[in-house]
C-alpha positions as a LaTeX table, in Angstrom:
\begin{tabular}{lrrr}
\hline
Residue & $x$ (\AA) & $y$ (\AA) & $z$ (\AA) \\
\hline
Met1 & 5.62 & 12.82 & $-24.65$ \\
Thr2 & 2.96 & 13.93 & $-22.18$ \\
Asn3 & 3.28 & 12.55 & $-18.98$ \\
Pro4 & 0.44 & 9.62 & $-18.64$ \\
Tyr5 & 0.20 & 9.77 & $-15.17$ \\
Leu6 & $-0.91$ & 13.62 & $-15.00$ \\
Ala7 & $-3.94$ & 12.54 & $-17.71$ \\
Gly8 & $-6.63$ & 11.03 & $-18.40$ \\
Val9 & $-7.54$ & 8.29 & $-14.83$ \\
Tyr10 & $-4.25$ & 10.03 & $-13.21$ \\
Ala11 & $-5.20$ & 13.04 & $-13.49$ \\
Pro12 & $-5.55$ & 15.56 & $-10.09$ \\
Val13 & $-8.31$ & 16.56 & $-8.95$ \\
Asp14 & $-8.75$ & 20.23 & $-7.55$ \\
Val15 & $-11.59$ & 20.55 & $-5.40$ \\
Glu16 & $-12.42$ & 18.55 & $-1.80$ \\
Val17 & $-16.17$ & 17.41 & $-1.79$ \\
Asp18 & $-18.76$ & 16.34 & 0.51 \\
Gly19 & $-21.53$ & 14.03 & $-1.29$ \\
Asp20 & $-24.64$ & 12.56 & 0.92 \\
Asp21 & $-27.02$ & 9.87 & 0.19 \\
Leu22 & $-25.42$ & 9.00 & $-2.42$ \\
Glu23 & $-27.09$ & 7.06 & $-6.06$ \\
Val24 & $-26.70$ & 3.39 & $-5.94$ \\
Ile25 & $-27.46$ & 0.90 & $-8.36$ \\
Gly26 & $-28.41$ & $-2.57$ & $-6.92$ \\
Ser27 & $-28.53$ & $-1.95$ & $-2.86$ \\
Ile28 & $-26.16$ & $-1.38$ & $-0.23$ \\
Pro29 & $-26.25$ & $-4.71$ & 1.82 \\
Thr30 & $-27.30$ & $-3.27$ & 5.62 \\
Asp31 & $-24.81$ & $-5.36$ & 7.48 \\
Leu32 & $-21.87$ & $-3.33$ & 5.40 \\
Asp33 & $-20.51$ & $-0.76$ & 8.22 \\
Gly34 & $-17.72$ & 1.27 & 7.91 \\
Val35 & $-15.98$ & 3.71 & 5.78 \\
Phe36 & $-13.81$ & 2.55 & 2.66 \\
Val37 & $-10.48$ & 4.98 & 2.50 \\
Arg38 & $-7.89$ & 4.91 & $-0.41$ \\
Asn39 & $-4.96$ & 6.68 & $-0.48$ \\
Gly40 & $-2.73$ & 8.23 & $-3.48$ \\
Pro41 & $-1.13$ & 11.21 & $-5.26$ \\
Asn42 & $-2.99$ & 14.49 & $-6.43$ \\
Pro43 & $-0.29$ & 17.04 & $-6.95$ \\
Arg44 & $-2.04$ & 20.85 & $-5.70$ \\
Phe45 & $-0.26$ & 22.40 & $-7.52$ \\
Ala46 & 1.53 & 22.11 & $-11.43$ \\
Pro47 & 4.82 & 19.99 & $-10.84$ \\
Asp48 & 7.71 & 21.67 & $-11.18$ \\
Gly49 & 10.09 & 19.49 & $-13.50$ \\
Arg50 & 9.55 & 15.87 & $-14.47$ \\
Tyr51 & 6.71 & 14.37 & $-12.67$ \\
His52 & 7.07 & 11.07 & $-11.23$ \\
Trp53 & 3.61 & 9.50 & $-10.34$ \\
Phe54 & 4.40 & 8.50 & $-6.61$ \\
Asp55 & 5.32 & 11.95 & $-6.33$ \\
Gly56 & 2.04 & 13.73 & $-6.30$ \\
Asp57 & 0.40 & 15.03 & $-2.57$ \\
Gly58 & $-1.50$ & 12.96 & $-0.31$ \\
Met59 & $-4.86$ & 12.44 & $-1.30$ \\
Leu60 & $-7.82$ & 10.69 & 0.65 \\
His61 & $-11.42$ & 9.33 & $-0.98$ \\
Ala62 & $-13.40$ & 8.05 & 1.77 \\
Val63 & $-17.12$ & 6.28 & 1.22 \\
Arg64 & $-18.85$ & 5.57 & 4.86 \\
Phe65 & $-20.96$ & 3.11 & 4.44 \\
Gly66 & $-24.17$ & 2.80 & 7.17 \\
Ser67 & $-27.77$ & 1.48 & 7.15 \\
Gly68 & $-28.03$ & 0.54 & 3.83 \\
Lys69 & $-26.89$ & 4.28 & 2.30 \\
Ala70 & $-22.99$ & 5.55 & 1.43 \\
Ser71 & $-21.71$ & 9.08 & 1.62 \\
Tyr72 & $-18.81$ & 10.34 & $-0.06$ \\
Arg73 & $-15.25$ & 12.78 & 1.15 \\
Asn74 & $-12.28$ & 13.48 & $-0.04$ \\
Arg75 & $-9.41$ & 15.78 & 1.03 \\
Trp76 & $-5.89$ & 16.43 & 0.82 \\
Ile77 & $-3.43$ & 15.25 & 3.72 \\
Gly78 & $-1.87$ & 18.25 & 5.72 \\
Thr79 & 1.33 & 16.79 & 5.79 \\
Asp80 & 4.33 & 19.81 & 6.74 \\
Ala81 & 5.15 & 20.16 & 2.89 \\
Phe82 & 1.94 & 20.59 & 1.28 \\
Ser83 & 1.33 & 23.29 & 4.19 \\
Arg84 & 4.45 & 24.85 & 3.30 \\
Asp85 & 3.36 & 24.63 & $-0.85$ \\
Val86 & 0.15 & 26.56 & $-0.06$ \\
Ala87 & 1.70 & 28.89 & 2.01 \\
Ser88 & 4.11 & 29.78 & $-0.68$ \\
Gly89 & 1.51 & 29.33 & $-3.88$ \\
Arg90 & 3.33 & 27.18 & $-5.72$ \\
Pro91 & 5.19 & 23.86 & $-5.04$ \\
Leu92 & 8.31 & 24.07 & $-3.76$ \\
Trp93 & 10.01 & 20.64 & $-4.39$ \\
Thr94 & 10.80 & 18.94 & $-7.74$ \\
Gly95 & 9.88 & 15.28 & $-7.90$ \\
Val96 & 12.57 & 12.13 & $-7.60$ \\
Ile97 & 13.56 & 11.60 & $-10.72$ \\
Glu98 & 14.73 & 15.55 & $-10.23$ \\
Pro99 & 17.94 & 16.70 & $-8.74$ \\
Val100 & 17.13 & 17.71 & $-5.07$ \\
Ala101 & 19.73 & 20.91 & $-5.18$ \\
Gly102 & 17.03 & 22.76 & $-5.10$ \\
Asn103 & 15.01 & 21.63 & $-2.76$ \\
Pro104 & 14.75 & 22.45 & 0.84 \\
Ser105 & 17.21 & 21.44 & 2.69 \\
Asp106 & 15.49 & 20.50 & 5.85 \\
Met107 & 13.67 & 18.06 & 3.76 \\
Pro108 & 15.13 & 17.06 & 0.28 \\
Leu109 & 12.39 & 14.45 & $-0.97$ \\
Lys110 & 8.81 & 15.90 & $-0.05$ \\
Asp111 & 7.37 & 13.67 & 2.23 \\
Thr112 & 3.95 & 13.14 & 0.55 \\
Ala113 & 2.42 & 10.62 & 3.02 \\
Asn114 & 0.64 & 9.39 & $-0.25$ \\
Thr115 & 1.22 & 5.61 & $-0.33$ \\
Asp116 & $-0.67$ & 3.15 & 2.06 \\
Val117 & $-3.27$ & 4.39 & 5.11 \\
Val118 & $-3.95$ & 2.65 & 7.78 \\
Ala119 & $-6.13$ & 2.06 & 10.73 \\
Phe120 & $-4.58$ & 1.99 & 14.34 \\
Arg121 & $-6.26$ & 2.91 & 17.49 \\
Gly122 & $-9.12$ & 5.12 & 15.95 \\
Ser123 & $-7.26$ & 7.37 & 13.99 \\
Leu124 & $-5.79$ & 6.95 & 10.23 \\
Leu125 & $-2.53$ & 6.96 & 9.67 \\
Ala126 & $-1.54$ & 8.04 & 6.20 \\
Thr127 & 2.27 & 6.80 & 5.60 \\
Trp128 & 4.82 & 7.71 & 2.68 \\
Tyr129 & 6.73 & 4.85 & 0.48 \\
Leu130 & 10.42 & 6.60 & 1.11 \\
Ser131 & 9.87 & 6.98 & 5.09 \\
Gly132 & 8.46 & 9.34 & 6.59 \\
Arg133 & 6.49 & 10.66 & 9.55 \\
Pro134 & 3.18 & 8.81 & 9.60 \\
Tyr135 & $-0.05$ & 11.53 & 9.36 \\
Ala136 & $-2.96$ & 11.03 & 11.71 \\
Val137 & $-6.31$ & 11.67 & 10.04 \\
Asp138 & $-9.74$ & 11.44 & 11.71 \\
Pro139 & $-11.21$ & 8.44 & 9.23 \\
Val140 & $-14.72$ & 9.81 & 9.64 \\
Ser141 & $-13.91$ & 13.92 & 8.61 \\
Leu142 & $-10.41$ & 13.27 & 7.22 \\
Ala143 & $-8.80$ & 16.00 & 8.90 \\
Thr144 & $-5.73$ & 15.46 & 9.24 \\
Thr145 & $-4.92$ & 16.01 & 12.74 \\
Gly146 & $-0.87$ & 16.15 & 12.82 \\
Ala147 & 2.45 & 14.17 & 12.26 \\
Glu148 & 1.98 & 11.51 & 14.84 \\
Asp149 & 4.77 & 10.56 & 17.23 \\
Phe150 & 3.17 & 8.23 & 19.71 \\
Gly151 & 3.42 & 10.73 & 22.73 \\
Ala152 & 7.04 & 11.91 & 21.93 \\
Thr153 & 8.28 & 8.15 & 21.89 \\
Leu154 & 8.84 & 8.04 & 17.74 \\
Pro155 & 12.64 & 9.09 & 17.55 \\
Cys156 & 12.61 & 7.67 & 13.26 \\
Arg157 & 10.56 & 7.88 & 10.29 \\
Met158 & 8.20 & 5.06 & 9.50 \\
Ser159 & 7.63 & 4.00 & 6.03 \\
Ala160 & 4.49 & 2.45 & 4.61 \\
His161 & 3.17 & $-0.91$ & 5.03 \\
Ala162 & 3.31 & $-0.92$ & 8.42 \\
Lys163 & 1.40 & $-3.71$ & 10.16 \\
Val164 & $-1.37$ & $-3.85$ & 12.58 \\
Asp165 & $-2.16$ & $-6.55$ & 14.81 \\
Glu166 & $-5.57$ & $-7.07$ & 15.76 \\
Ser167 & $-5.02$ & $-9.89$ & 18.19 \\
Thr168 & $-2.16$ & $-7.32$ & 20.39 \\
Gly169 & $-3.21$ & $-4.35$ & 19.23 \\
Glu170 & $-0.10$ & $-3.70$ & 18.17 \\
Leu171 & 1.49 & $-1.68$ & 15.06 \\
Leu172 & 4.96 & $-3.14$ & 13.68 \\
Phe173 & 7.13 & $-1.25$ & 10.88 \\
Phe174 & 10.64 & $-0.22$ & 9.73 \\
Asp175 & 12.27 & 2.65 & 8.90 \\
Tyr176 & 14.73 & 2.70 & 6.28 \\
Gly177 & 17.14 & 5.43 & 4.04 \\
Pro178 & 20.40 & 6.02 & 2.11 \\
Val179 & 22.10 & 6.27 & 5.71 \\
Arg180 & 23.01 & 4.77 & 8.76 \\
Pro181 & 21.06 & 2.81 & 10.02 \\
Trp182 & 19.88 & 1.43 & 6.80 \\
Met183 & 17.26 & $-0.09$ & 8.27 \\
Arg184 & 15.07 & 0.21 & 12.16 \\
Tyr185 & 12.86 & $-2.39$ & 13.25 \\
Gly186 & 9.74 & $-1.13$ & 16.08 \\
Val187 & 6.94 & $-2.03$ & 17.56 \\
Ile188 & 3.96 & 0.80 & 19.08 \\
Gly189 & 2.30 & $-1.29$ & 21.63 \\
Ala190 & $-0.95$ & $-1.09$ & 22.05 \\
Asp191 & $-0.88$ & 1.90 & 24.16 \\
Gly192 & 0.28 & 4.07 & 21.63 \\
Arg193 & 3.66 & 4.06 & 22.57 \\
Leu194 & 6.91 & 3.04 & 21.29 \\
Ala195 & 7.61 & $-0.06$ & 22.94 \\
His196 & 10.50 & $-1.43$ & 20.62 \\
Leu197 & 13.32 & $-0.61$ & 18.43 \\
Val198 & 16.24 & $-1.78$ & 16.67 \\
Asp199 & 19.07 & $-1.33$ & 14.26 \\
Ile200 & 18.72 & $-3.79$ & 11.19 \\
Asp201 & 22.13 & $-4.68$ & 9.99 \\
Leu202 & 22.43 & $-4.31$ & 6.09 \\
Pro203 & 25.55 & $-4.26$ & 3.84 \\
Gly204 & 24.84 & $-0.90$ & 2.55 \\
Pro205 & 21.16 & 1.77 & 1.45 \\
Arg206 & 18.42 & $-0.72$ & 0.17 \\
Leu207 & 14.64 & 0.27 & $-0.96$ \\
Pro208 & 12.57 & $-2.36$ & 0.86 \\
His209 & 8.62 & $-1.44$ & 0.29 \\
Asp210 & 7.16 & $-3.85$ & 3.05 \\
Met211 & 7.52 & $-6.00$ & 5.51 \\
Ala212 & 5.76 & $-9.17$ & 7.39 \\
Ile213 & 4.28 & $-9.95$ & 10.24 \\
Thr214 & 3.32 & $-13.92$ & 12.17 \\
Ala215 & 2.41 & $-14.48$ & 15.72 \\
Ser216 & 5.77 & $-14.31$ & 17.12 \\
His217 & 8.30 & $-12.54$ & 14.53 \\
Ala218 & 8.31 & $-10.18$ & 11.69 \\
Val219 & 9.95 & $-10.32$ & 8.41 \\
Leu220 & 11.78 & $-8.15$ & 6.84 \\
Met221 & 13.56 & $-7.72$ & 3.53 \\
Asp222 & 16.76 & $-7.17$ & 1.79 \\
Leu223 & 16.14 & $-7.28$ & $-2.04$ \\
Pro224 & 18.78 & $-6.40$ & $-5.08$ \\
Leu225 & 17.02 & $-3.17$ & $-6.09$ \\
Val226 & 19.07 & $-0.79$ & $-4.85$ \\
Asn227 & 19.82 & 3.12 & $-5.05$ \\
Asp228 & 22.73 & 3.98 & $-7.70$ \\
Arg229 & 24.95 & 5.32 & $-5.44$ \\
Gln230 & 27.23 & 7.62 & $-8.13$ \\
Ala231 & 23.64 & 8.88 & $-8.87$ \\
Ala232 & 23.41 & 9.60 & $-5.71$ \\
Arg233 & 26.43 & 11.15 & $-5.09$ \\
Ala234 & 25.21 & 13.51 & $-8.24$ \\
Gly235 & 22.33 & 14.35 & $-6.10$ \\
Arg236 & 20.07 & 12.21 & $-8.69$ \\
His237 & 17.34 & 9.35 & $-7.22$ \\
Lys238 & 18.49 & 6.32 & $-9.47$ \\
Ile239 & 17.82 & 2.95 & $-8.56$ \\
Val240 & 19.01 & $-0.63$ & $-10.00$ \\
Phe241 & 18.76 & $-3.91$ & $-9.98$ \\
Asp242 & 21.69 & $-5.83$ & $-9.02$ \\
Arg243 & 21.22 & $-9.56$ & $-10.15$ \\
Ser244 & 24.52 & $-10.77$ & $-8.38$ \\
Leu245 & 22.48 & $-9.97$ & $-5.48$ \\
Pro246 & 20.03 & $-12.81$ & $-3.96$ \\
Ala247 & 16.76 & $-11.59$ & $-2.00$ \\
Arg248 & 17.03 & $-11.42$ & 1.26 \\
Phe249 & 14.39 & $-12.13$ & 4.10 \\
Gly250 & 15.45 & $-11.61$ & 7.88 \\
Val251 & 12.81 & $-13.18$ & 10.35 \\
Ile252 & 13.14 & $-11.41$ & 13.67 \\
Pro253 & 11.44 & $-12.22$ & 17.21 \\
Arg254 & 8.99 & $-9.71$ & 17.21 \\
Arg255 & 10.81 & $-7.73$ & 20.63 \\
Gly256 & 14.49 & $-9.51$ & 19.29 \\
Ala257 & 17.72 & $-7.57$ & 19.30 \\
Gly258 & 19.29 & $-6.69$ & 15.97 \\
Ser259 & 22.01 & $-9.55$ & 16.31 \\
Asp260 & 18.51 & $-12.07$ & 16.67 \\
Val261 & 17.55 & $-11.44$ & 12.95 \\
Arg262 & 18.12 & $-14.58$ & 10.65 \\
Trp263 & 18.35 & $-14.18$ & 6.79 \\
Phe264 & 17.30 & $-16.36$ & 4.86 \\
Glu265 & 18.26 & $-16.39$ & 1.10 \\
Ala266 & 16.13 & $-17.06$ & $-2.15$ \\
Glu267 & 16.33 & $-16.27$ & $-5.80$ \\
Pro268 & 16.93 & $-12.55$ & $-6.91$ \\
Cys269 & 13.55 & $-10.35$ & $-7.11$ \\
Tyr270 & 11.60 & $-7.51$ & $-5.92$ \\
Ile271 & 8.62 & $-7.54$ & $-3.77$ \\
Tyr272 & 6.21 & $-4.32$ & $-3.70$ \\
His273 & 3.40 & $-6.34$ & $-1.82$ \\
Val274 & 3.24 & $-9.12$ & 1.14 \\
Val275 & $-0.36$ & $-10.98$ & 0.62 \\
Asn276 & 0.05 & $-12.53$ & 3.99 \\
Ser277 & 2.26 & $-14.21$ & 6.46 \\
Trp278 & 2.36 & $-17.11$ & 9.74 \\
Glu279 & 3.69 & $-20.05$ & 11.65 \\
Glu280 & 3.16 & $-23.10$ & 10.37 \\
Gly281 & 5.08 & $-26.00$ & 12.74 \\
Gly282 & 8.72 & $-25.05$ & 12.71 \\
Glu283 & 8.40 & $-22.88$ & 9.31 \\
Ile284 & 7.20 & $-19.61$ & 8.41 \\
Val285 & 4.87 & $-18.78$ & 5.60 \\
Leu286 & 5.42 & $-15.96$ & 3.48 \\
Asp287 & 2.77 & $-15.42$ & 0.22 \\
Val288 & 3.69 & $-12.19$ & $-1.89$ \\
Cys289 & 3.61 & $-10.60$ & $-5.62$ \\
Arg290 & 6.66 & $-11.53$ & $-6.68$ \\
Val291 & 8.45 & $-9.66$ & $-9.28$ \\
Ser292 & 11.61 & $-11.71$ & $-10.96$ \\
Lys293 & 12.18 & $-8.60$ & $-13.72$ \\
Pro294 & 12.01 & $-5.02$ & $-12.15$ \\
Glu295 & 14.32 & $-3.60$ & $-14.42$ \\
Pro296 & 13.17 & $-1.19$ & $-17.18$ \\
Ala297 & 12.12 & $-3.16$ & $-20.07$ \\
Gly298 & 13.75 & $-0.70$ & $-22.86$ \\
Ser299 & 16.32 & 1.86 & $-22.85$ \\
Gly300 & 14.43 & 5.39 & $-23.83$ \\
Gly301 & 14.20 & 7.77 & $-22.20$ \\
Thr302 & 13.33 & 8.79 & $-18.10$ \\
Leu303 & 9.65 & 9.01 & $-18.76$ \\
Asp304 & 10.54 & 5.76 & $-20.68$ \\
Arg305 & 12.24 & 4.18 & $-17.54$ \\
Met306 & 9.67 & 5.06 & $-15.16$ \\
Leu307 & 6.58 & 4.07 & $-17.40$ \\
Ser308 & 8.71 & 0.46 & $-17.59$ \\
Tyr309 & 9.05 & 0.50 & $-14.06$ \\
Leu310 & 5.12 & 1.15 & $-13.03$ \\
Arg311 & 4.26 & $-1.68$ & $-15.88$ \\
Leu312 & 4.27 & $-4.73$ & $-13.11$ \\
Asp313 & 5.01 & $-7.89$ & $-14.06$ \\
Ala314 & 4.15 & $-9.91$ & $-10.67$ \\
Gln315 & 3.01 & $-13.26$ & $-9.90$ \\
Leu316 & 1.50 & $-15.06$ & $-6.57$ \\
His317 & 4.72 & $-16.76$ & $-4.68$ \\
Arg318 & 5.15 & $-18.54$ & $-1.67$ \\
Tyr319 & 8.55 & $-19.01$ & 0.70 \\
Arg320 & 8.75 & $-21.03$ & 3.44 \\
Phe321 & 11.80 & $-20.27$ & 5.78 \\
Asp322 & 12.26 & $-23.49$ & 7.53 \\
Leu323 & 13.39 & $-21.93$ & 11.48 \\
Ala324 & 15.33 & $-25.23$ & 12.12 \\
Ser325 & 17.75 & $-26.32$ & 9.40 \\
Gly326 & 17.35 & $-22.24$ & 8.07 \\
Lys327 & 16.18 & $-23.71$ & 4.33 \\
Thr328 & 14.58 & $-21.59$ & 2.05 \\
Val329 & 11.81 & $-23.73$ & 0.12 \\
Glu330 & 10.04 & $-21.03$ & $-3.03$ \\
Glu331 & 7.35 & $-21.96$ & $-5.05$ \\
Ser332 & 4.96 & $-19.96$ & $-7.88$ \\
Leu333 & 1.37 & $-20.32$ & $-6.78$ \\
Asp334 & $-0.22$ & $-18.83$ & $-10.47$ \\
Asp335 & 1.07 & $-17.10$ & $-13.04$ \\
Asp336 & $-0.89$ & $-14.42$ & $-13.52$ \\
Asn337 & $-0.19$ & $-10.43$ & $-13.28$ \\
Thr338 & $-1.97$ & $-9.69$ & $-10.26$ \\
Glu339 & $-0.64$ & $-7.45$ & $-7.61$ \\
Phe340 & $-2.10$ & $-4.81$ & $-4.31$ \\
Pro341 & $-3.37$ & $-7.76$ & $-2.66$ \\
Ser342 & $-5.59$ & $-7.83$ & 0.53 \\
Val343 & $-6.53$ & $-10.44$ & 3.03 \\
Pro344 & $-9.10$ & $-9.27$ & 6.42 \\
Thr345 & $-7.18$ & $-7.19$ & 8.71 \\
Ala346 & $-8.04$ & $-9.57$ & 11.37 \\
Met347 & $-6.27$ & $-12.72$ & 9.68 \\
Val348 & $-2.98$ & $-10.32$ & 9.47 \\
Gly349 & $-0.24$ & $-12.41$ & 10.63 \\
Arg350 & $-1.97$ & $-15.54$ & 11.17 \\
Pro351 & $-2.64$ & $-18.25$ & 8.76 \\
Ser352 & $-5.32$ & $-17.38$ & 6.19 \\
Arg353 & $-6.99$ & $-19.13$ & 3.14 \\
Phe354 & $-8.50$ & $-16.10$ & 0.83 \\
Ala355 & $-6.49$ & $-13.22$ & $-0.77$ \\
Tyr356 & $-8.12$ & $-11.02$ & $-3.05$ \\
Asn357 & $-5.39$ & $-8.95$ & $-5.50$ \\
Val358 & $-6.36$ & $-7.33$ & $-8.51$ \\
His359 & $-5.49$ & $-7.97$ & $-11.78$ \\
Ile360 & $-2.96$ & $-6.21$ & $-14.13$ \\
Ser361 & $-4.24$ & $-4.92$ & $-17.19$ \\
Ala362 & $-2.11$ & $-5.10$ & $-20.66$ \\
Glu363 & $-2.00$ & $-1.50$ & $-20.63$ \\
Ser364 & 0.73 & 0.93 & $-21.12$ \\
Thr365 & 0.18 & 2.52 & $-17.44$ \\
Leu366 & $-0.82$ & 0.70 & $-14.25$ \\
Leu367 & $-3.92$ & $-0.33$ & $-14.73$ \\
Phe368 & $-6.39$ & $-2.78$ & $-12.69$ \\
Asp369 & $-9.18$ & $-4.64$ & $-14.88$ \\
Gly370 & $-10.43$ & $-6.81$ & $-12.23$ \\
Ile371 & $-10.09$ & $-9.03$ & $-8.72$ \\
Val372 & $-8.81$ & $-12.45$ & $-8.49$ \\
Lys373 & $-9.89$ & $-14.15$ & $-5.44$ \\
Tyr374 & $-7.48$ & $-16.74$ & $-4.63$ \\
Asp375 & $-7.82$ & $-19.83$ & $-2.74$ \\
Thr376 & $-4.19$ & $-20.57$ & $-1.07$ \\
Val377 & $-5.39$ & $-24.05$ & 0.39 \\
Thr378 & $-6.90$ & $-25.88$ & $-2.94$ \\
Gly379 & $-5.17$ & $-23.67$ & $-5.86$ \\
Ala380 & $-8.28$ & $-22.43$ & $-7.32$ \\
Ser381 & $-9.24$ & $-18.86$ & $-8.16$ \\
Ser382 & $-12.60$ & $-16.78$ & $-9.63$ \\
Arg383 & $-13.02$ & $-13.59$ & $-11.14$ \\
His384 & $-14.31$ & $-10.00$ & $-10.78$ \\
Ala385 & $-13.66$ & $-7.81$ & $-14.53$ \\
Phe386 & $-14.23$ & $-4.74$ & $-14.16$ \\
Gly387 & $-15.75$ & $-4.62$ & $-17.95$ \\
Pro388 & $-14.23$ & $-2.51$ & $-20.76$ \\
Gly389 & $-12.77$ & 0.87 & $-20.20$ \\
Arg390 & $-13.13$ & 0.37 & $-16.30$ \\
Trp391 & $-10.57$ & 0.92 & $-14.00$ \\
Gly392 & $-10.18$ & $-0.15$ & $-9.99$ \\
Ser393 & $-8.50$ & 0.13 & $-7.09$ \\
Glu394 & $-7.08$ & $-1.71$ & $-4.19$ \\
Ala395 & $-10.11$ & $-3.92$ & $-2.78$ \\
Pro396 & $-10.27$ & $-4.12$ & 0.88 \\
Phe397 & $-12.40$ & $-7.19$ & 2.52 \\
Ala398 & $-15.07$ & $-5.57$ & 4.59 \\
Pro399 & $-16.39$ & $-8.11$ & 7.11 \\
Arg400 & $-20.31$ & $-8.43$ & 7.59 \\
Ala401 & $-21.30$ & $-6.25$ & 10.86 \\
Gly402 & $-22.58$ & $-8.15$ & 13.55 \\
Ala403 & $-21.31$ & $-11.50$ & 11.79 \\
Ala404 & $-19.81$ & $-14.66$ & 13.70 \\
Gly405 & $-17.26$ & $-14.46$ & 11.00 \\
Ala406 & $-18.12$ & $-18.65$ & 10.43 \\
Ser407 & $-16.35$ & $-18.54$ & 7.05 \\
Glu408 & $-12.93$ & $-16.27$ & 6.08 \\
Asp409 & $-15.13$ & $-14.56$ & 3.28 \\
Asp410 & $-17.88$ & $-14.26$ & 5.12 \\
Gly411 & $-18.13$ & $-10.08$ & 3.73 \\
Tyr412 & $-17.63$ & $-7.55$ & 0.96 \\
Leu413 & $-14.66$ & $-6.16$ & $-0.71$ \\
Val414 & $-15.17$ & $-2.60$ & $-2.74$ \\
Ser415 & $-13.15$ & $-0.78$ & $-5.04$ \\
Phe416 & $-13.31$ & 2.56 & $-6.60$ \\
Val417 & $-14.07$ & 2.00 & $-10.14$ \\
His418 & $-13.75$ & 4.67 & $-12.55$ \\
Asp419 & $-15.66$ & 4.34 & $-16.21$ \\
Ser420 & $-13.44$ & 5.80 & $-18.99$ \\
Ala421 & $-16.51$ & 6.13 & $-21.44$ \\
Glu422 & $-18.93$ & 7.78 & $-18.98$ \\
Asn423 & $-16.02$ & 9.65 & $-17.05$ \\
Arg424 & $-18.03$ & 8.78 & $-14.28$ \\
Ser425 & $-16.65$ & 7.51 & $-10.67$ \\
Glu426 & $-17.86$ & 4.73 & $-8.38$ \\
Val427 & $-17.62$ & 1.91 & $-5.81$ \\
Val428 & $-19.09$ & $-1.11$ & $-6.47$ \\
Val429 & $-19.26$ & $-3.76$ & $-3.58$ \\
Leu430 & $-19.17$ & $-7.35$ & $-4.33$ \\
Ala431 & $-19.66$ & $-10.60$ & $-2.03$ \\
Ala432 & $-16.50$ & $-12.03$ & $-1.02$ \\
Ala433 & $-17.80$ & $-15.55$ & $-1.19$ \\
Asp434 & $-18.71$ & $-15.19$ & $-4.84$ \\
Ile435 & $-17.05$ & $-11.89$ & $-7.03$ \\
Ala436 & $-17.94$ & $-14.16$ & $-9.97$ \\
Ala437 & $-21.64$ & $-12.76$ & $-9.07$ \\
Gly438 & $-20.59$ & $-9.30$ & $-9.94$ \\
Pro439 & $-21.23$ & $-6.23$ & $-8.12$ \\
Val440 & $-24.17$ & $-6.25$ & $-5.21$ \\
Ala441 & $-24.18$ & $-2.41$ & $-5.43$ \\
Arg442 & $-22.78$ & 0.23 & $-7.34$ \\
Val443 & $-22.32$ & 3.82 & $-5.44$ \\
Leu444 & $-21.84$ & 6.43 & $-7.77$ \\
Leu445 & $-19.68$ & 9.26 & $-6.76$ \\
Pro446 & $-20.41$ & 13.03 & $-6.74$ \\
Gln447 & $-16.63$ & 13.75 & $-8.35$ \\
Arg448 & $-13.84$ & 11.56 & $-10.38$ \\
Val449 & $-11.39$ & 9.40 & $-7.75$ \\
Pro450 & $-8.16$ & 9.72 & $-9.74$ \\
Ile451 & $-6.12$ & 5.97 & $-9.95$ \\
Gly452 & $-4.16$ & 5.25 & $-6.44$ \\
Phe453 & $-2.38$ & 3.30 & $-4.41$ \\
His454 & $-3.48$ & 1.34 & $-0.60$ \\
Ala455 & $-6.81$ & 1.53 & 0.26 \\
Thr456 & $-8.39$ & $-0.07$ & 3.95 \\
Trp457 & $-11.38$ & $-0.32$ & 5.97 \\
Val458 & $-12.31$ & 1.28 & 8.79 \\
Lys459 & $-15.39$ & $-0.87$ & 10.99 \\
Gly460 & $-17.93$ & 0.95 & 12.11 \\
Asp461 & $-17.56$ & $-0.41$ & 15.42 \\
Gly462 & $-14.12$ & 0.73 & 15.36 \\
Leu463 & $-15.26$ & 4.78 & 14.51 \\
Ala464 & $-15.61$ & 7.28 & 17.39 \\
\hline
\end{tabular}
C-alpha cells in the first residue's frame, strides 16, 4: 500500500523558492501588514523505512503582506539533524514507527523542529512535538540562526506549543520524555533568559501535546495516551490509550514549585490542541478540541494504524476547574469535527470570545475543508468552505494594522489552500468578522505548498 502522506497534496517539494509581487484575485487589504508562516514535514531525502507523516524535515512556508502586496518564500529549517543528513547525502535516521537501534546514538529519534512555530522577541521559534531543541529563524528571510538556548540558560528541551504571553513578554513551555523527570515546566522571561524551571511529578512517562496559560497559572496535561513500555524495551515507538486512567490537568502558578501543582480529573480523552484558557472568578476555564477515542479504529498493519490515528475526531469542549473546591465540570460546546484552533495571539491566557477552527473532512487522510468561527459566549458559529477538492491549513488571526481593536474579530484570517483540480496553491484572506462572505483576496503562489501543521502571524511592527 502506497503511503498517502508521501503523495498528492502531501508530497514534499524539493526546492526553496522566492516569489515577489504575487498575482492576486481580489484585493489585499492595505491594513494587512505582517508575515503568515506555517511549519510542516517535508523530507529532504526519500525516507528510509516506513514513513510516518510526523517524520519529515521541518519546512517553513511564509507569505509577507504589506502595502497591498504579497511575496512568498519557503525554507527548510536548518536543524542539526537536517545538516547531518545533507552532509551525508542520505537520511541517517528512520522514522518513529521503525526501530531506533540503527539511528545515531546521540539522537535516537530525529529532532526535525517540524511541528509548531511561534514568534518571540523578534524571532520565530520552530519546535518539535516530541520535545527537542527550539530553533530560531528569521521571520523575513526564514534563515535558521541556530538552536536557541536563551543565552546558555536552557538546560532541557522544549516541546511544541509553547505559549507567548504578549502582556508580560514571557514564553511558557514544557518538556517531556521517556525518562525521569517525565515532565518539566518552565518560563523564559521577557529578557530572553530562563527565569523558572521545575520538575512535574507524574506516575510515569506520558505523551502530552499542548498546554495552556492564564494570567496567573499554567495548565499541564497528564492524559491516558501513553507509551507502550513493552515496545519501548524492544526499541520501538508505540502508543496505547488506557481507558482505566482519567484525564488529569495540572494547574500550577506561573512561578510555582512542582509541589504547588493541583490536579483536576476528568473523563478519559486525548487533547491535541488547546483553544484558550483564562481565569473567571475562582475558576479556570479551559477550551480545547477533545478527542474521546484516540485509539485506532481497525486492527490492520502499521500503515493502517497510522492512518487511523491521524483521522482525528475532535469536538470543541470546555472544562472548568474550581480552585476552591477542586472540582471539575466539563461540557461539550459543539459536536462537529474541528481542530487546529486559533485565537488572536494578544488574547492567549485572557478571556476570549471567538475561536477559529479548521473543519476536518471525511477523507481517509487528515484534510481541512473549511473554517468554523465559534462564538463561545453565544454558542453561535459561522463557516467558510474552501470548496470541492480544496484543502486548507490552520488559519491564524491577523489584526488590522493600526486598528484600535474595538472588537476581538477586527482583523483577518489567512490560510494556505491547495486546489487539487488546478494543482495550485494559494493563500486565502478572510475578514474575521464575516468569514461566510468568502475571501477578500486569493494570493496565487509560485509553487505547491504541501499540507502541513501549525502556523502563526507575525505583525509588521514586530519585524526587524
